[in-house]
A tleap script that builds the chain and sets N, CA, C and O, in Angstrom:
source leaprc.protein.ff14SB
mol = sequence {
  NMET ARG THR ARG THR VAL PHE ALA PRO GLY
  LYS LEU GLU ARG LEU GLN HIE ARG PHE ASP
  LEU TRP ARG LYS THR ARG LYS ARG CYS SER
  PRO ILE PRO GLU THR LEU TRP SER SER ALA
  VAL GLU LEU ALA ARG GLU HIE GLY LEU HIE
  ARG THR ALA GLN ALA LEU ARG LEU ASN TYR
  TYR ALA LEU LYS LYS ARG PHE GLY LEU ILE
  THR CYS ALA PRO GLY ARG PRO GLN ARG GLU
  ALA THR PHE VAL GLU LEU LEU PRO PRO GLY
  ALA VAL ALA PRO SER ALA CYS SER ILE GLU
  MET GLU ASN ALA GLN GLY GLY LYS ILE LYS
  ILE GLN LEU GLN GLY LEU GLY GLY ALA ASP
  LEU ALA VAL LEU LEU ASN SER PHE TRP LYS
  ALA CSER
}
set mol.1.N position { 29.135 -8.799 20.594 }
set mol.1.CA position { 29.179 -9.951 19.725 }
set mol.1.C position { 27.900 -9.930 18.843 }
set mol.1.O position { 26.795 -9.764 19.360 }
set mol.2.N position { 28.055 -10.092 17.561 }
set mol.2.CA position { 26.946 -10.135 16.617 }
set mol.2.C position { 26.466 -11.523 16.424 }
set mol.2.O position { 27.265 -12.449 16.288 }
set mol.3.N position { 25.157 -11.697 16.407 }
set mol.3.CA position { 24.627 -13.012 16.111 }
set mol.3.C position { 23.840 -12.983 14.782 }
set mol.3.O position { 23.287 -11.953 14.397 }
set mol.4.N position { 23.807 -14.068 14.137 }
set mol.4.CA position { 23.044 -14.188 12.872 }
set mol.4.C position { 21.795 -14.909 13.166 }
set mol.4.O position { 21.793 -15.898 13.899 }
set mol.5.N position { 20.728 -14.437 12.610 }
set mol.5.CA position { 19.397 -15.055 12.803 }
set mol.5.C position { 19.393 -16.417 12.132 }
set mol.5.O position { 19.838 -16.519 10.989 }
set mol.6.N position { 18.926 -17.440 12.767 }
set mol.6.CA position { 18.919 -18.734 12.257 }
set mol.6.C position { 17.455 -19.194 12.072 }
set mol.6.O position { 16.676 -19.167 13.025 }
set mol.7.N position { 17.096 -19.600 10.891 }
set mol.7.CA position { 15.760 -20.071 10.545 }
set mol.7.C position { 15.895 -21.577 10.197 }
set mol.7.O position { 16.981 -22.090 9.927 }
set mol.8.N position { 14.760 -22.226 10.221 }
set mol.8.CA position { 14.748 -23.559 9.740 }
set mol.8.C position { 15.010 -23.584 8.228 }
set mol.8.O position { 14.517 -22.708 7.516 }
set mol.9.N position { 15.765 -24.554 7.723 }
set mol.9.CA position { 16.073 -24.550 6.312 }
set mol.9.C position { 14.812 -24.672 5.486 }
set mol.9.O position { 13.806 -25.204 5.956 }
set mol.10.N position { 14.857 -24.200 4.298 }
set mol.10.CA position { 13.679 -24.275 3.409 }
set mol.10.C position { 13.444 -22.931 2.768 }
set mol.10.O position { 14.254 -22.462 1.969 }
set mol.11.N position { 12.346 -22.317 3.116 }
set mol.11.CA position { 11.965 -21.046 2.476 }
set mol.11.C position { 13.080 -19.940 2.643 }
set mol.11.O position { 13.473 -19.286 1.676 }
set mol.12.N position { 13.540 -19.775 3.850 }
set mol.12.CA position { 14.518 -18.737 4.082 }
set mol.12.C position { 15.817 -18.987 3.256 }
set mol.12.O position { 16.348 -18.076 2.622 }
set mol.13.N position { 16.294 -20.225 3.287 }
set mol.13.CA position { 17.487 -20.579 2.549 }
set mol.13.C position { 17.370 -20.243 1.077 }
set mol.13.O position { 18.275 -19.670 0.470 }
set mol.14.N position { 16.195 -20.627 0.505 }
set mol.14.CA position { 15.952 -20.362 -0.857 }
set mol.14.C position { 15.898 -18.878 -1.176 }
set mol.14.O position { 16.462 -18.402 -2.161 }
set mol.15.N position { 15.184 -18.155 -0.287 }
set mol.15.CA position { 15.096 -16.692 -0.465 }
set mol.15.C position { 16.431 -15.959 -0.276 }
set mol.15.O position { 16.740 -15.007 -0.992 }
set mol.16.N position { 17.211 -16.428 0.705 }
set mol.16.CA position { 18.548 -15.839 0.850 }
set mol.16.C position { 19.383 -16.070 -0.407 }
set mol.16.O position { 20.106 -15.176 -0.845 }
set mol.17.N position { 19.290 -17.210 -0.961 }
set mol.17.CA position { 20.001 -17.570 -2.154 }
set mol.17.C position { 19.555 -16.659 -3.328 }
set mol.17.O position { 20.397 -16.148 -4.067 }
set mol.18.N position { 18.225 -16.460 -3.494 }
set mol.18.CA position { 17.753 -15.588 -4.521 }
set mol.18.C position { 18.273 -14.135 -4.344 }
set mol.18.O position { 18.674 -13.473 -5.302 }
set mol.19.N position { 18.247 -13.679 -3.080 }
set mol.19.CA position { 18.714 -12.323 -2.829 }
set mol.19.C position { 20.260 -12.244 -3.136 }
set mol.19.O position { 20.738 -11.281 -3.736 }
set mol.20.N position { 20.955 -13.225 -2.728 }
set mol.20.CA position { 22.431 -13.303 -3.056 }
set mol.20.C position { 22.689 -13.257 -4.506 }
set mol.20.O position { 23.584 -12.535 -4.945 }
set mol.21.N position { 21.909 -14.033 -5.327 }
set mol.21.CA position { 22.078 -13.979 -6.770 }
set mol.21.C position { 21.741 -12.642 -7.343 }
set mol.21.O position { 22.444 -12.135 -8.218 }
set mol.22.N position { 20.640 -12.048 -6.846 }
set mol.22.CA position { 20.262 -10.715 -7.325 }
set mol.22.C position { 21.377 -9.718 -6.996 }
set mol.22.O position { 21.766 -8.932 -7.859 }
set mol.23.N position { 21.912 -9.736 -5.728 }
set mol.23.CA position { 22.946 -8.803 -5.348 }
set mol.23.C position { 24.209 -8.927 -6.201 }
set mol.23.O position { 24.906 -7.941 -6.442 }
set mol.24.N position { 24.496 -10.157 -6.656 }
set mol.24.CA position { 25.736 -10.367 -7.451 }
set mol.24.C position { 25.522 -9.917 -8.875 }
set mol.24.O position { 26.474 -9.491 -9.530 }
set mol.25.N position { 24.302 -9.996 -9.378 }
set mol.25.CA position { 24.115 -9.702 -10.801 }
set mol.25.C position { 23.415 -8.356 -11.068 }
set mol.25.O position { 23.223 -7.996 -12.230 }
set mol.26.N position { 23.056 -7.653 -10.089 }
set mol.26.CA position { 22.334 -6.438 -10.296 }
set mol.26.C position { 23.179 -5.271 -10.749 }
set mol.26.O position { 24.389 -5.244 -10.524 }
set mol.27.N position { 22.556 -4.330 -11.372 }
set mol.27.CA position { 23.308 -3.074 -11.711 }
set mol.27.C position { 23.321 -2.244 -10.450 }
set mol.27.O position { 22.417 -2.344 -9.620 }
set mol.28.N position { 24.301 -1.460 -10.313 }
set mol.28.CA position { 24.461 -0.621 -9.114 }
set mol.28.C position { 23.256 0.281 -8.936 }
set mol.28.O position { 22.775 0.900 -9.885 }
set mol.29.N position { 22.778 0.343 -7.697 }
set mol.29.CA position { 21.634 1.188 -7.290 }
set mol.29.C position { 20.360 0.758 -7.930 }
set mol.29.O position { 19.439 1.572 -7.992 }
set mol.30.N position { 20.216 -0.445 -8.412 }
set mol.30.CA position { 18.974 -0.853 -8.995 }
set mol.30.C position { 17.988 -1.317 -7.804 }
set mol.30.O position { 18.450 -1.895 -6.820 }
set mol.31.N position { 16.720 -1.063 -7.922 }
set mol.31.CA position { 15.817 -1.404 -6.846 }
set mol.31.C position { 15.564 -2.932 -6.775 }
set mol.31.O position { 15.697 -3.642 -7.772 }
set mol.32.N position { 15.211 -3.395 -5.612 }
set mol.32.CA position { 14.926 -4.774 -5.378 }
set mol.32.C position { 13.648 -5.132 -6.134 }
set mol.32.O position { 12.651 -4.424 -5.997 }
set mol.33.N position { 13.643 -6.208 -6.930 }
set mol.33.CA position { 12.470 -6.604 -7.667 }
set mol.33.C position { 11.247 -6.897 -6.773 }
set mol.33.O position { 11.394 -7.397 -5.658 }
set mol.34.N position { 10.035 -6.578 -7.279 }
set mol.34.CA position { 8.828 -6.855 -6.488 }
set mol.34.C position { 8.645 -8.283 -6.096 }
set mol.34.O position { 8.112 -8.566 -5.023 }
set mol.35.N position { 9.071 -9.197 -6.929 }
set mol.35.CA position { 8.954 -10.613 -6.531 }
set mol.35.C position { 9.741 -10.962 -5.289 }
set mol.35.O position { 9.302 -11.743 -4.446 }
set mol.36.N position { 10.930 -10.356 -5.196 }
set mol.36.CA position { 11.756 -10.598 -3.990 }
set mol.36.C position { 11.117 -9.922 -2.763 }
set mol.36.O position { 11.136 -10.491 -1.672 }
set mol.37.N position { 10.562 -8.734 -2.929 }
set mol.37.CA position { 9.883 -8.045 -1.875 }
set mol.37.C position { 8.721 -8.867 -1.316 }
set mol.37.O position { 8.550 -9.060 -0.112 }
set mol.38.N position { 7.922 -9.345 -2.311 }
set mol.38.CA position { 6.748 -10.145 -1.921 }
set mol.38.C position { 7.130 -11.368 -1.141 }
set mol.38.O position { 6.479 -11.692 -0.148 }
set mol.39.N position { 8.154 -12.051 -1.552 }
set mol.39.CA position { 8.659 -13.246 -0.845 }
set mol.39.C position { 9.147 -12.858 0.545 }
set mol.39.O position { 8.896 -13.586 1.505 }
set mol.40.N position { 9.841 -11.725 0.674 }
set mol.40.CA position { 10.327 -11.268 1.965 }
set mol.40.C position { 9.164 -10.935 2.869 }
set mol.40.O position { 9.227 -11.234 4.062 }
set mol.41.N position { 8.125 -10.345 2.373 }
set mol.41.CA position { 6.957 -10.055 3.207 }
set mol.41.C position { 6.253 -11.309 3.677 }
set mol.41.O position { 5.795 -11.383 4.818 }
set mol.42.N position { 6.166 -12.297 2.799 }
set mol.42.CA position { 5.544 -13.556 3.221 }
set mol.42.C position { 6.364 -14.226 4.282 }
set mol.42.O position { 5.784 -14.817 5.194 }
set mol.43.N position { 7.688 -14.174 4.228 }
set mol.43.CA position { 8.526 -14.788 5.215 }
set mol.43.C position { 8.369 -13.995 6.512 }
set mol.43.O position { 8.344 -14.581 7.594 }
set mol.44.N position { 8.262 -12.663 6.413 }
set mol.44.CA position { 8.123 -11.794 7.643 }
set mol.44.C position { 6.837 -12.151 8.389 }
set mol.44.O position { 6.788 -12.087 9.617 }
set mol.45.N position { 5.803 -12.526 7.643 }
set mol.45.CA position { 4.520 -12.889 8.272 }
set mol.45.C position { 4.678 -14.155 9.198 }
set mol.45.O position { 4.028 -14.297 10.233 }
set mol.46.N position { 5.580 -15.036 8.741 }
set mol.46.CA position { 5.858 -16.229 9.528 }
set mol.46.C position { 6.830 -16.047 10.666 }
set mol.46.O position { 6.670 -16.630 11.738 }
set mol.47.N position { 7.895 -15.192 10.413 }
set mol.47.CA position { 8.995 -15.133 11.379 }
set mol.47.C position { 9.201 -13.753 11.987 }
set mol.47.O position { 10.067 -13.580 12.844 }
set mol.48.N position { 8.418 -12.771 11.555 }
set mol.48.CA position { 8.538 -11.435 12.145 }
set mol.48.C position { 9.431 -10.570 11.275 }
set mol.48.O position { 10.295 -11.055 10.544 }
set mol.49.N position { 9.179 -9.205 11.387 }
set mol.49.CA position { 9.875 -8.231 10.581 }
set mol.49.C position { 11.375 -8.182 10.840 }
set mol.49.O position { 12.189 -8.238 9.918 }
set mol.50.N position { 11.720 -8.075 12.140 }
set mol.50.CA position { 13.109 -7.825 12.508 }
set mol.50.C position { 13.971 -9.049 12.093 }
set mol.50.O position { 15.036 -8.892 11.496 }
set mol.51.N position { 13.500 -10.230 12.413 }
set mol.51.CA position { 14.285 -11.413 12.117 }
set mol.51.C position { 14.471 -11.601 10.621 }
set mol.51.O position { 15.551 -11.964 10.154 }
set mol.52.N position { 13.400 -11.349 9.878 }
set mol.52.CA position { 13.504 -11.475 8.409 }
set mol.52.C position { 14.412 -10.446 7.796 }
set mol.52.O position { 15.246 -10.767 6.950 }
set mol.53.N position { 14.256 -9.214 8.215 }
set mol.53.CA position { 15.121 -8.136 7.688 }
set mol.53.C position { 16.549 -8.406 7.994 }
set mol.53.O position { 17.418 -8.172 7.153 }
set mol.54.N position { 16.823 -8.892 9.172 }
set mol.54.CA position { 18.216 -9.201 9.553 }
set mol.54.C position { 18.792 -10.353 8.768 }
set mol.54.O position { 19.935 -10.283 8.314 }
set mol.55.N position { 18.025 -11.410 8.599 }
set mol.55.CA position { 18.486 -12.555 7.838 }
set mol.55.C position { 18.677 -12.298 6.380 }
set mol.55.O position { 19.601 -12.847 5.781 }
set mol.56.N position { 17.835 -11.477 5.774 }
set mol.56.CA position { 17.933 -11.149 4.386 }
set mol.56.C position { 18.790 -9.880 4.024 }
set mol.56.O position { 18.983 -9.513 2.865 }
set mol.57.N position { 19.275 -9.261 5.129 }
set mol.57.CA position { 20.043 -8.038 5.026 }
set mol.57.C position { 19.250 -6.955 4.319 }
set mol.57.O position { 19.738 -6.352 3.362 }
set mol.58.N position { 18.058 -6.707 4.770 }
set mol.58.CA position { 17.129 -5.724 4.209 }
set mol.58.C position { 16.974 -4.598 5.213 }
set mol.58.O position { 17.197 -4.784 6.410 }
set mol.59.N position { 16.600 -3.455 4.732 }
set mol.59.CA position { 16.299 -2.307 5.580 }
set mol.59.C position { 14.936 -2.628 6.290 }
set mol.59.O position { 13.913 -2.871 5.650 }
set mol.60.N position { 14.995 -2.611 7.624 }
set mol.60.CA position { 13.840 -2.965 8.417 }
set mol.60.C position { 12.629 -2.104 8.067 }
set mol.60.O position { 11.530 -2.629 7.890 }
set mol.61.N position { 12.820 -0.780 7.966 }
set mol.61.CA position { 11.728 0.139 7.678 }
set mol.61.C position { 11.178 -0.038 6.253 }
set mol.61.O position { 9.975 0.108 6.037 }
set mol.62.N position { 12.007 -0.337 5.326 }
set mol.62.CA position { 11.501 -0.599 3.989 }
set mol.62.C position { 10.653 -1.867 3.951 }
set mol.62.O position { 9.634 -1.915 3.261 }
set mol.63.N position { 11.076 -2.899 4.696 }
set mol.63.CA position { 10.310 -4.115 4.765 }
set mol.63.C position { 9.000 -3.894 5.531 }
set mol.63.O position { 7.961 -4.442 5.163 }
set mol.64.N position { 9.055 -3.100 6.582 }
set mol.64.CA position { 7.890 -2.791 7.353 }
set mol.64.C position { 6.822 -2.011 6.548 }
set mol.64.O position { 5.617 -2.213 6.693 }
set mol.65.N position { 7.328 -1.134 5.716 }
set mol.65.CA position { 6.423 -0.352 4.841 }
set mol.65.C position { 5.727 -1.308 3.860 }
set mol.65.O position { 4.516 -1.210 3.659 }
set mol.66.N position { 6.449 -2.186 3.278 }
set mol.66.CA position { 5.837 -3.110 2.346 }
set mol.66.C position { 4.887 -4.108 3.078 }
set mol.66.O position { 3.851 -4.513 2.550 }
set mol.67.N position { 5.279 -4.465 4.269 }
set mol.67.CA position { 4.474 -5.345 5.103 }
set mol.67.C position { 3.090 -4.751 5.328 }
set mol.67.O position { 2.090 -5.464 5.257 }
set mol.68.N position { 3.026 -3.471 5.594 }
set mol.68.CA position { 1.751 -2.780 5.791 }
set mol.68.C position { 0.926 -2.627 4.510 }
set mol.68.O position { -0.303 -2.590 4.565 }
set mol.69.N position { 1.594 -2.538 3.366 }
set mol.69.CA position { 0.876 -2.379 2.124 }
set mol.69.C position { 0.210 -3.636 1.634 }
set mol.69.O position { -0.793 -3.556 0.925 }
set mol.70.N position { 0.735 -4.811 1.988 }
set mol.70.CA position { 0.218 -6.058 1.620 }
set mol.70.C position { -1.021 -6.357 2.466 }
set mol.70.O position { -1.221 -5.731 3.507 }
set mol.71.N position { -1.813 -7.259 2.051 }
set mol.71.CA position { -3.128 -7.586 2.714 }
set mol.71.C position { -2.877 -7.809 4.203 }
set mol.71.O position { -1.746 -7.955 4.665 }
set mol.72.N position { -4.000 -7.827 4.928 }
set mol.72.CA position { -3.966 -7.994 6.386 }
set mol.72.C position { -3.454 -9.367 6.776 }
set mol.72.O position { -2.965 -10.121 5.936 }
set mol.73.N position { -3.567 -9.676 8.022 }
set mol.73.CA position { -2.983 -10.882 8.638 }
set mol.73.C position { -3.281 -12.163 7.826 }
set mol.73.O position { -4.319 -12.248 7.171 }
set mol.74.N position { -2.376 -13.153 7.869 }
set mol.74.CA position { -2.607 -14.332 7.059 }
set mol.74.C position { -3.871 -15.057 7.523 }
set mol.74.O position { -4.201 -15.101 8.708 }
set mol.75.N position { -4.566 -15.630 6.518 }
set mol.75.CA position { -5.794 -16.316 6.823 }
set mol.75.C position { -7.038 -15.417 6.836 }
set mol.75.O position { -8.165 -15.910 6.815 }
set mol.76.N position { -6.830 -14.146 6.868 }
set mol.76.CA position { -7.959 -13.226 6.853 }
set mol.76.C position { -8.064 -12.594 5.483 }
set mol.76.O position { -7.097 -11.985 5.024 }
set mol.77.N position { -9.206 -12.712 4.803 }
set mol.77.CA position { -9.324 -12.041 3.547 }
set mol.77.C position { -9.463 -10.611 3.727 }
set mol.77.O position { -10.035 -10.159 4.719 }
set mol.78.N position { -8.934 -9.817 2.751 }
set mol.78.CA position { -9.008 -8.402 2.865 }
set mol.78.C position { -10.302 -7.918 2.316 }
set mol.78.O position { -10.631 -8.232 1.172 }
set mol.79.N position { -11.088 -7.135 3.104 }
set mol.79.CA position { -12.338 -6.645 2.619 }
set mol.79.C position { -12.392 -5.137 2.721 }
set mol.79.O position { -11.788 -4.543 3.614 }
set mol.80.N position { -13.117 -4.522 1.804 }
set mol.80.CA position { -13.311 -3.104 1.882 }
set mol.80.C position { -14.357 -2.822 2.870 }
set mol.80.O position { -15.429 -3.425 2.805 }
set mol.81.N position { -14.118 -1.917 3.814 }
set mol.81.CA position { -15.064 -1.551 4.875 }
set mol.81.C position { -16.245 -0.714 4.224 }
set mol.81.O position { -16.029 0.287 3.540 }
set mol.82.N position { -17.434 -1.180 4.478 }
set mol.82.CA position { -18.588 -0.409 4.014 }
set mol.82.C position { -19.640 -0.472 5.123 }
set mol.82.O position { -19.686 -1.408 5.922 }
set mol.83.N position { -20.467 0.545 5.136 }
set mol.83.CA position { -21.477 0.617 6.131 }
set mol.83.C position { -22.820 1.025 5.415 }
set mol.83.O position { -22.891 2.043 4.728 }
set mol.84.N position { -23.816 0.222 5.605 }
set mol.84.CA position { -25.138 0.574 5.066 }
set mol.84.C position { -26.089 0.393 6.194 }
set mol.84.O position { -26.145 -0.682 6.791 }
set mol.85.N position { -26.843 1.415 6.508 }
set mol.85.CA position { -27.888 1.347 7.533 }
set mol.85.C position { -29.207 1.022 6.851 }
set mol.85.O position { -29.667 1.747 5.968 }
set mol.86.N position { -29.783 -0.043 7.263 }
set mol.86.CA position { -31.099 -0.418 6.720 }
set mol.86.C position { -32.098 -0.358 7.850 }
set mol.86.O position { -31.918 -1.012 8.878 }
set mol.87.N position { -33.150 0.419 7.672 }
set mol.87.CA position { -34.197 0.526 8.656 }
set mol.87.C position { -35.441 -0.187 8.163 }
set mol.87.O position { -35.907 0.061 7.051 }
set mol.88.N position { -35.983 -1.082 8.998 }
set mol.88.CA position { -37.180 -1.784 8.576 }
set mol.88.C position { -38.369 -0.845 8.523 }
set mol.88.O position { -38.424 0.118 9.288 }
set mol.89.N position { -39.346 -1.108 7.614 }
set mol.89.CA position { -40.441 -0.213 7.519 }
set mol.89.C position { -41.174 -0.050 8.897 }
set mol.89.O position { -41.367 -1.016 9.636 }
set mol.90.N position { -41.537 1.111 9.172 }
set mol.90.CA position { -42.237 1.403 10.454 }
set mol.90.C position { -41.323 1.470 11.692 }
set mol.90.O position { -41.794 1.636 12.817 }
set mol.91.N position { -40.034 1.340 11.462 }
set mol.91.CA position { -39.119 1.338 12.657 }
set mol.91.C position { -38.970 2.751 13.198 }
set mol.91.O position { -38.681 2.941 14.379 }
set mol.92.N position { -39.167 3.742 12.336 }
set mol.92.CA position { -38.969 5.098 12.769 }
set mol.92.C position { -40.373 5.711 13.035 }
set mol.92.O position { -41.256 5.673 12.178 }
set mol.93.N position { -40.535 6.255 14.212 }
set mol.93.CA position { -41.798 6.894 14.523 }
set mol.93.C position { -41.963 8.195 13.723 }
set mol.93.O position { -40.984 8.917 13.537 }
set mol.94.N position { -43.115 8.495 13.271 }
set mol.94.CA position { -43.342 9.774 12.564 }
set mol.94.C position { -42.934 10.962 13.446 }
set mol.94.O position { -43.132 10.937 14.661 }
set mol.95.N position { -42.377 11.979 12.836 }
set mol.95.CA position { -41.973 13.070 13.613 }
set mol.95.C position { -42.433 14.354 12.894 }
set mol.95.O position { -42.818 14.323 11.725 }
set mol.96.N position { -42.385 15.452 13.605 }
set mol.96.CA position { -42.763 16.711 12.995 }
set mol.96.C position { -41.552 17.687 13.224 }
set mol.96.O position { -40.895 17.659 14.265 }
set mol.97.N position { -41.306 18.521 12.224 }
set mol.97.CA position { -40.211 19.463 12.389 }
set mol.97.C position { -40.449 20.692 11.552 }
set mol.97.O position { -41.236 20.674 10.606 }
set mol.98.N position { -39.787 21.725 11.894 }
set mol.98.CA position { -39.928 23.007 11.189 }
set mol.98.C position { -38.483 23.450 10.796 }
set mol.98.O position { -37.594 23.463 11.647 }
set mol.99.N position { -38.259 23.809 9.518 }
set mol.99.CA position { -36.941 24.212 9.040 }
set mol.99.C position { -37.043 25.641 8.489 }
set mol.99.O position { -37.902 25.931 7.656 }
set mol.100.N position { -36.188 26.500 8.947 }
set mol.100.CA position { -36.137 27.888 8.379 }
set mol.100.C position { -34.730 28.113 7.907 }
set mol.100.O position { -33.765 27.857 8.627 }
set mol.101.N position { -34.620 28.592 6.694 }
set mol.101.CA position { -33.287 28.829 6.112 }
set mol.101.C position { -33.238 30.207 5.452 }
set mol.101.O position { -34.254 30.695 4.955 }
set mol.102.N position { -32.096 30.816 5.446 }
set mol.102.CA position { -31.892 32.106 4.735 }
set mol.102.C position { -30.556 31.987 4.003 }
set mol.102.O position { -29.540 31.627 4.597 }
set mol.103.N position { -30.571 32.304 2.669 }
set mol.103.CA position { -29.273 32.281 1.939 }
set mol.103.C position { -28.585 33.636 1.918 }
set mol.103.O position { -29.051 34.583 2.551 }
set mol.104.N position { -27.522 33.725 1.221 }
set mol.104.CA position { -26.686 34.930 1.255 }
set mol.104.C position { -27.368 36.165 0.632 }
set mol.104.O position { -27.047 37.298 0.988 }
set mol.105.N position { -28.287 35.941 -0.276 }
set mol.105.CA position { -28.997 37.057 -0.931 }
set mol.105.C position { -30.225 37.502 -0.159 }
set mol.105.O position { -30.953 38.398 -0.585 }
set mol.106.N position { -30.448 36.858 0.995 }
set mol.106.CA position { -31.608 37.257 1.797 }
set mol.106.C position { -32.854 36.408 1.545 }
set mol.106.O position { -33.879 36.594 2.200 }
set mol.107.N position { -32.765 35.494 0.612 }
set mol.107.CA position { -33.914 34.624 0.338 }
set mol.107.C position { -34.218 33.741 1.549 }
set mol.107.O position { -33.295 33.229 2.182 }
set mol.108.N position { -35.463 33.563 1.871 }
set mol.108.CA position { -35.863 32.826 3.081 }
set mol.108.C position { -36.806 31.658 2.670 }
set mol.108.O position { -37.612 31.794 1.749 }
set mol.109.N position { -36.687 30.563 3.347 }
set mol.109.CA position { -37.601 29.441 3.118 }
set mol.109.C position { -37.960 28.897 4.510 }
set mol.109.O position { -37.121 28.867 5.411 }
set mol.110.N position { -39.192 28.479 4.665 }
set mol.110.CA position { -39.656 27.886 5.888 }
set mol.110.C position { -40.469 26.639 5.473 }
set mol.110.O position { -41.401 26.722 4.674 }
set mol.111.N position { -40.079 25.477 6.050 }
set mol.111.CA position { -40.677 24.202 5.691 }
set mol.111.C position { -41.178 23.568 7.022 }
set mol.111.O position { -40.439 23.495 8.004 }
set mol.112.N position { -42.406 23.130 7.020 }
set mol.112.CA position { -42.937 22.417 8.150 }
set mol.112.C position { -43.260 20.986 7.671 }
set mol.112.O position { -43.985 20.800 6.694 }
set mol.113.N position { -42.713 19.988 8.371 }
set mol.113.CA position { -42.925 18.646 7.900 }
set mol.113.C position { -43.626 17.817 9.021 }
set mol.113.O position { -43.426 18.006 10.221 }
set mol.114.N position { -44.461 16.885 8.506 }
set mol.114.CA position { -45.075 15.912 9.363 }
set mol.114.C position { -44.582 14.518 8.870 }
set mol.114.O position { -44.828 14.171 7.715 }
set mol.115.N position { -43.949 13.782 9.649 }
set mol.115.CA position { -43.425 12.502 9.225 }
set mol.115.C position { -41.980 12.685 8.657 }
set mol.115.O position { -41.269 13.630 8.997 }
set mol.116.N position { -41.609 11.768 7.815 }
set mol.116.CA position { -40.233 11.801 7.273 }
set mol.116.C position { -40.172 12.730 6.077 }
set mol.116.O position { -41.093 12.793 5.263 }
set mol.117.N position { -39.041 13.465 5.991 }
set mol.117.CA position { -38.833 14.394 4.860 }
set mol.117.C position { -38.383 13.693 3.598 }
set mol.117.O position { -38.920 13.958 2.522 }
set mol.118.N position { -37.415 12.811 3.703 }
set mol.118.CA position { -36.946 12.001 2.586 }
set mol.118.C position { -36.100 12.739 1.553 }
set mol.118.O position { -35.533 13.805 1.793 }
set mol.119.N position { -36.057 12.085 0.368 }
set mol.119.CA position { -35.214 12.652 -0.684 }
set mol.119.C position { -35.754 13.949 -1.256 }
set mol.119.O position { -34.986 14.827 -1.649 }
set mol.120.N position { -37.072 14.072 -1.303 }
set mol.120.CA position { -37.654 15.336 -1.880 }
set mol.120.C position { -37.212 16.565 -1.102 }
set mol.120.O position { -36.967 17.621 -1.685 }
set mol.121.N position { -37.114 16.430 0.180 }
set mol.121.CA position { -36.607 17.533 1.053 }
set mol.121.C position { -35.181 17.899 0.703 }
set mol.121.O position { -34.865 19.084 0.590 }
set mol.122.N position { -34.324 16.935 0.531 }
set mol.122.CA position { -32.928 17.161 0.206 }
set mol.122.C position { -32.821 17.859 -1.171 }
set mol.122.O position { -31.997 18.759 -1.335 }
set mol.123.N position { -33.632 17.459 -2.144 }
set mol.123.CA position { -33.567 18.129 -3.476 }
set mol.123.C position { -34.037 19.551 -3.346 }
set mol.123.O position { -33.434 20.458 -3.919 }
set mol.124.N position { -35.086 19.763 -2.614 }
set mol.124.CA position { -35.618 21.113 -2.433 }
set mol.124.C position { -34.585 22.060 -1.777 }
set mol.124.O position { -34.330 23.170 -2.245 }
set mol.125.N position { -34.003 21.550 -0.657 }
set mol.125.CA position { -33.023 22.393 0.077 }
set mol.125.C position { -31.739 22.611 -0.786 }
set mol.125.O position { -31.130 23.678 -0.717 }
set mol.126.N position { -31.352 21.639 -1.560 }
set mol.126.CA position { -30.191 21.755 -2.391 }
set mol.126.C position { -30.449 22.846 -3.487 }
set mol.126.O position { -29.592 23.697 -3.721 }
set mol.127.N position { -31.575 22.807 -4.115 }
set mol.127.CA position { -31.909 23.798 -5.121 }
set mol.127.C position { -31.993 25.209 -4.529 }
set mol.127.O position { -31.629 26.193 -5.172 }
set mol.128.N position { -32.485 25.279 -3.285 }
set mol.128.CA position { -32.529 26.642 -2.632 }
set mol.128.C position { -31.143 27.175 -2.415 }
set mol.128.O position { -30.898 28.349 -2.692 }
set mol.129.N position { -30.219 26.369 -1.932 }
set mol.129.CA position { -28.850 26.847 -1.679 }
set mol.129.C position { -28.163 27.144 -2.981 }
set mol.129.O position { -27.398 28.108 -3.015 }
set mol.130.N position { -28.359 26.408 -4.068 }
set mol.130.CA position { -27.698 26.612 -5.344 }
set mol.130.C position { -28.214 27.858 -6.021 }
set mol.130.O position { -27.497 28.449 -6.829 }
set mol.131.N position { -29.456 28.292 -5.719 }
set mol.131.CA position { -30.050 29.447 -6.353 }
set mol.131.C position { -29.409 30.736 -5.801 }
set mol.131.O position { -29.609 31.810 -6.370 }
set mol.132.N position { -28.675 30.646 -4.749 }
set mol.132.CA position { -28.062 31.907 -4.164 }
set mol.132.C position { -26.843 32.329 -4.899 }
set mol.132.O position { -26.227 33.335 -4.548 }
savepdb mol mol.pdb
quit
């Protein structure tokens, strides 16, 4: 026995009506408009993917794909993940190191550092590797 998903009247009823109108007036094989997809995703956030797809007669996996493309959970603003490490002055103890490198042409470089190397070291090493 097949059951039909029942939602409270309101949003779903209006969206079902919009989908029915689109299905009656669309050209054969035309894609579902983005406005309808967006509304279906909003409804799925409230009632779940399966129930929404079943009630609107949509492909579950197509709705799930769109659900994942839209912003994260309701009420949470979408933010781009970034990481910046900030070290307070004097937080890193001075260190000493020795670096020896040899490039493909046999060029050699030996650097002995006291304290932090910093950006100057990166520029020096980069120019050494590019010279090969």
